[in-house]
C-alpha positions, 0 to 999 in steps of 0.5 A: 059314309060319303066319299068326301067324308072318307077323305076328310076322315083319312086326312084328319086321322094323320097326326099333326106336328103338334101331336108329334111334338106333344109326344116328344115332350111326353117322352122327354119328360119321362126320360128325365124323370127316370134318371139313370136307365138301368141295365134291367130296364134296357134288357126288358125293352129289348126282350119286349121288342123280341117278343113283339116280333116273334109272337106276331111274326106270321101276321107281320109276314102276311102284312108285308106280302099284302103290301108288296102284292107278292113277297115270299114268306121265307124271304120275309122270315129271313130278312125281316123277322130273323134279322130283327131278332138277331140284332135285338138278341145281340144287343141284349147279350152285350149291353152290360159290357157296352154300358161300362165306362171306357178307360182312357190314357192320360199323359205322364205323370198324371196316372201316377198322381192318381188322375183318371180318365173315362168315357161314359156312355149316356142315353141321348134321350128321345130318338126319332127313326124314319124307316123305309118300305123295302124291309119295313120290319128289319129297318125299324127293329134293327135300329131299335136294338141300338137305340134301346140298348143305349137307354133311349126312348123312340118315336118311329115314322114308318113308310106309307108304302107298306101301309098294312105293315106300318099299321100293324107295327104301330098297333103292336107297339101299343100292346108291348110298350108304353107310348113314352117308351115307343110310339109310332106315327102313321101317314104320308110325306107331309107327316114324314116332313113334319116328323123330321123337323122335331127337336129330337136328341138324335134322328135316324133316316133310311131312304133315298139320298135326295130325301136324306138331304131334306131330312138333314136340312130339317134336322139342322134347324134344331142342331139334331145329330143325324144318322143317314142310311142312304144308298147309291150305285153299289158297283161289282168289280169282276176280276180276270182272276174271279171264279165266274160261277161263284161270282154269277151265283152270288151276284144274282142271288143278291140282285134278285133278292126282294127283286133288287129292292135293297139299298145294298143290291149290286147296281152295276157290274164292271167285268174284265173284258176277257170274262164278259161272255162267260159271266153273262152266260153264267148269270143267265143260267143261275137266274133261270135256275133260281126263278124258272118262272117269274109271274107264277112264282111265289118266291119272286118278289113284286115291285112295291107299287105302280109308281116304282114299276113305272119308274123302272120301266122308264129306265129300260125305255130310256136306255133303249132309246139311247142305244143300250141293249136290253136282255130280258130273262123270261124263261117261261114266256109269261105275259108281264103286260097283263099281270093282275095282282102284282107289279113284277118285273123280270130280270134284265141285263143292260149292256152298252150303257152310258152315263147319260142314261137314267139307269146309270144316273139313279139307284136302280132299286129293281131287277135291272143290272147294267154291265160294263167291261174294263181292260185293266183294274185301274180303269174300273177303280177310276170309274168308281172314283169318278162317281158318288161314293157308294153304300157298298162295293163288291170285288170278286177275284183271287189276286191279293195285290189287285184286291188290296189296290181296290180296297185302298183306292176306293171309298165306300160305306162297306165292302164284301169280297167274293160275295155281295151284301154279306157285310150288313148281316154281321152285328159286330161290323158297323153299317153305314154309308159315306158322303152321298150314301150316308152318314154315321153307322150302326149295328152292334156296339157301333149302334149303341155308341151312335145313339149314346152321348159319349161323355168325357169324365176326368178325375183330378189327382189329389195334388195340385197339378197346376202348381206342379207343372207351373201353369198357376200364376205367377208363371216362372221357371217351372212352366218354362221347363214344362214348355221346353220339355213338351215343345220339341220334335 
């Protein structure tokens, strides 16, 4: 087959908006025909999702390794396989309790008269999910836990950057699910753009803030509610009371996991000036202990592709040109200029940074870590508050008053104290951003509720409440007494 024919085939193999709209209508029709989505059906779907991930874990891990050009098997098993299964199991364990209507209080004397109020959690219908490349299995199946528990049907547009993993997930979905329950659509940016314009009952997007703006704008045309898990520059504040070894260990573990390609990765450090030298030395030592080699080390993840490798190198060059000092950690003296099968970048500390540098303007998503110092905690808080609200904030210290000041005066999607990233790993905590770092939250019961319609249901008392409180015309003394009783300080 000619190269031209190959290109035509590749182009025509991508689904059109009409293809995806037809599937949406097919899923919605099946949803409406089904009526009430039983507990048994929800648990069955969760079980099949668990089976899909566990039965095919080796193939999924191998696909991620190939897509990244080098990704540690233990990392993928932990961050993508185990975390997906944990979320699905948590939903399976708790969905019966989550589905129960929630009692709400009524004003006196309505409860005495027999009136009742409840919130019923109803499936929204068909939910769209646009998942990213950095944790392609995790960020597809973890949201599915809440979507399936809530009783929805789901359409997924996975990332084209992890082409093999996305194709494998699509293939496996067809074996474990009917397409009216779960359907995948593969393709590039144009497919993603068209996907975001579909009239879903809810749309979840995980990715860059700028792309999130376009997704939200497209969804707004259909008045589709959205959950946006974006990113931003998550700061680490190192107090003068911090345990420096603990801080260095935890920050570097979080920063270098997946080579920093994590939306929650520490993006820059604000360290109290008296602890700077001690921290920098400790972080260097910890990084070298974890990764004595980079290129010849299967446990160090490659940058996903040439485009992002070039982007990160551009951040470094820009910082140097504008006066920053860059310290590269290359303990084995390896040649990164001529690597053959990956796009690995060694850890780098960047100091004497300024806000006009690209590395300080943009979410890094790589193993580069800027460091800044402050004198008093107020300076660090002011710096954080002068910039867009981040997805996460991390504080290391043992001063309770200072910790409270940081928590009360800063706003972020979530916080981990004396460590990084850990808050995302607990299903009973909501996960999401605020402002430019996201909208809405999921995980556990919060995910169930995010992808449910919370329907208010009020059962009236048998007596005529309207007549009792005087709101039935003709108005008279009874209403005046009600008004006088209620309208007072």
